[in-house]
C-alpha positions in Angstrom: -16.0 117.3 55.9 -13.6 119.4 53.0 -16.5 121.7 52.6 -16.4 122.4 56.3 -12.8 123.7 56.4 -13.2 125.5 53.0 -15.8 127.8 54.9 -13.8 128.0 58.2 -10.6 129.1 56.0 -11.9 132.5 54.6 -13.2 133.3 58.3 -9.5 133.0 59.8 -8.1 134.9 57.2 -10.9 137.8 57.5 -10.1 137.6 61.1 -6.5 137.6 60.6 -6.6 140.7 58.4 -8.7 142.4 61.1 -6.2 142.0 63.4 -3.7 143.3 61.1 -5.1 146.3 60.4 -6.5 147.0 64.0 -2.7 147.0 65.9 -1.6 150.4 63.2 -4.8 151.3 63.8 -4.8 151.2 67.4 -1.5 152.8 67.3 -2.0 155.7 65.5 -5.2 156.2 67.4 -2.9 156.8 70.6 -0.7 158.8 68.9 -3.6 161.1 67.8 -4.8 161.6 71.2 -1.5 161.9 72.8 -0.6 164.9 69.7 -4.0 166.2 70.9 -3.0 166.9 74.2 0.2 168.2 73.4 -1.8 170.9 70.8 -4.2 171.7 73.8 -1.6 172.2 76.3 0.2 174.2 73.3 -2.9 176.4 73.5 -2.4 177.6 77.0 -0.2 180.1 78.1 2.4 178.5 80.1 3.0 181.6 83.0 -0.4 182.9 82.9 -2.7 179.5 82.3 -4.5 181.6 79.8 -5.7 180.5 76.3 -2.8 181.6 73.8 -3.8 183.3 70.6 -5.4 181.2 68.5 -7.5 179.3 71.5 -8.4 182.8 72.8 -9.7 183.5 69.2 -11.9 180.2 68.5 -13.5 180.3 72.4 -13.9 184.2 71.8 -15.8 183.4 68.3 -17.9 180.7 70.1 -18.9 183.1 72.9 -19.7 185.7 70.4 -22.0 183.0 68.0 -23.5 181.9 71.5 -24.8 185.2 73.0 -24.4 187.8 70.0 -25.0 191.5 70.9 -24.9 190.5 75.1 -21.2 190.1 74.2 -18.4 192.2 75.3 -15.1 192.3 74.1 -12.7 193.7 76.1 -8.8 194.7 75.3 -6.2 195.0 78.3 -3.0 196.4 78.3 -0.9 196.7 81.4 0.4 200.6 81.9 4.5 201.0 82.7 4.9 197.5 82.7 8.5 198.0 81.5 9.5 199.9 85.0 8.3 197.0 87.0 10.2 194.6 84.7 13.2 197.1 85.7 12.4 197.3 88.9 14.2 195.6 92.1 11.9 192.6 91.7 12.8 192.2 88.2 11.0 190.2 85.6 10.2 187.8 88.7 8.1 190.7 89.7 7.0 190.8 86.3 5.5 187.8 86.3 3.6 187.8 89.4 1.7 190.6 88.0 1.0 189.5 84.8 -0.4 186.5 86.5 -2.3 188.4 88.8 -3.8 190.2 86.1 -4.8 186.7 84.3 -6.5 185.9 87.4 -8.8 189.3 88.1 -9.6 189.3 84.2 -10.9 185.6 84.6 -12.3 186.2 87.9 -14.2 189.1 86.1 -15.5 187.3 82.9 -17.0 183.9 84.8 -17.3 180.6 83.7 -18.8 181.5 80.3 -16.3 184.3 79.2 -13.1 183.7 76.8 -9.5 184.6 78.0 -6.7 184.6 76.3 -2.8 186.2 76.9 -2.6 187.3 73.0 1.4 188.4 74.1 3.8 190.2 76.3 1.7 192.4 78.8 -1.8 192.0 76.3 -4.8 190.8 77.5 -8.2 189.6 76.1 -11.5 188.5 77.0 -14.9 187.9 75.5 -17.8 188.0 78.1 -21.7 188.1 78.5 -22.8 191.5 79.8 -26.0 192.9 79.6 -26.1 196.2 77.4 -27.2 198.2 80.6 -24.6 196.8 82.9 -21.2 197.6 80.3 -20.1 201.1 81.5 -20.2 199.5 85.3 -19.0 196.2 84.7 -16.0 198.0 82.7 -15.7 200.6 85.6 -15.4 197.2 87.7 -12.6 195.7 85.6 -10.8 198.6 85.7 -10.7 198.7 89.7 -10.0 195.4 89.9 -7.1 195.4 87.6 -5.4 198.8 89.5 -5.4 196.6 93.0 -1.3 196.0 94.1 0.1 192.7 93.4 2.1 191.4 96.2 5.1 190.3 94.9 8.0 188.6 97.1 8.3 188.8 101.3 5.0 190.9 101.0 6.2 193.9 98.6 3.2 195.3 97.3 3.8 196.6 93.5 1.5 199.4 92.2 -0.3 198.4 89.0 -2.6 199.9 86.1 -4.3 198.9 83.1 -5.8 200.7 80.1 -9.5 199.2 79.2 -10.7 199.1 75.6 -14.0 197.2 74.9 -16.8 196.6 72.2 -19.7 195.1 71.5 -21.5 193.8 68.8 -24.6 196.1 68.6 -23.0 198.9 69.0 -20.0 198.2 66.0 -22.7 196.6 63.7 -20.4 193.4 63.3 -20.5 189.7 65.0 -16.6 189.5 63.2 -14.2 189.2 66.1 -11.4 190.8 64.1 -13.3 193.6 63.8 -14.5 194.2 67.2 -10.7 193.3 68.4 -9.6 196.2 66.5 -12.6 198.7 67.5 -11.4 197.6 71.4 -7.6 198.2 70.4 -8.4 201.6 69.0 -10.6 202.4 72.2 -8.3 201.1 74.8 -5.6 203.6 73.3 -7.5 206.5 73.3 -7.7 206.1 77.0 -4.5 204.9 78.0 -2.6 206.0 80.7 -6.3 207.9 82.1 -7.6 205.1 84.4 -9.9 205.2 82.4 -12.3 202.6 80.2 -13.5 203.3 76.7 -15.8 201.5 75.2 -15.9 201.9 71.6 -17.8 203.3 68.5 -17.7 202.6 65.2 -15.4 205.8 64.7 -12.8 203.4 66.2 -13.3 200.8 63.4 -11.7 203.0 61.0 -8.3 204.0 63.1 -5.8 202.2 60.6 -3.1 202.1 63.1 -1.8 201.9 67.1 1.4 202.9 67.7 2.9 201.7 64.4 0.7 198.7 64.1 -2.3 198.0 62.7 -4.6 197.7 65.4 -6.3 194.4 66.8 -4.8 192.6 63.4 -5.3 188.8 63.9 -2.3 186.6 64.1 0.3 189.6 64.9 3.2 188.0 66.4 3.6 188.1 69.9 4.7 191.3 71.7 7.1 191.3 73.8 6.8 193.0 77.4 5.7 196.4 76.8 5.9 199.5 78.6 
């Protein structure tokens, strides 16, 4: 009988120890899951619902890794956006234009693409597009982004966007930072012209665009630009 009691005692102690350890572990798991959800939400732009800079960067790199030379990295900057913010509709009209731009870019990139708002009126996308269709798809995007946006009481606001793009095949790299640098330089080459520009290797050597390094990862979010 004594030996039976001695055999059961360690088992009970072990069970108590496991139960005691399980409580904080369970609590930590719940905390970790809650934190993960908060971080996932934080990676989204609250206005447009698009990925923020960090979330977009991670998703875009995955897209490039998966589709390689069949990816097109695109940067979009709205033209004369300050005039919309300063117009009769104010920032509410500006916000509506940003939301519409996000929706149009998302529809254009498709379910396999990555779309993000980098800050202010600057957007980015990495989409799977066959090399032979690049020019056509970029022309479609420019036309789509140039459609008037309905704001309050059915009022239409004219919008336009500058579009620059870069492909791993042409630039010779799958590094997202370099592709964004080239796309940014191409975008400013075609600024206010209404035509998209596909980057060449020459665009990777542009040291500065409007006083800032082109496509620099981690650049602080810029305010709404003109």
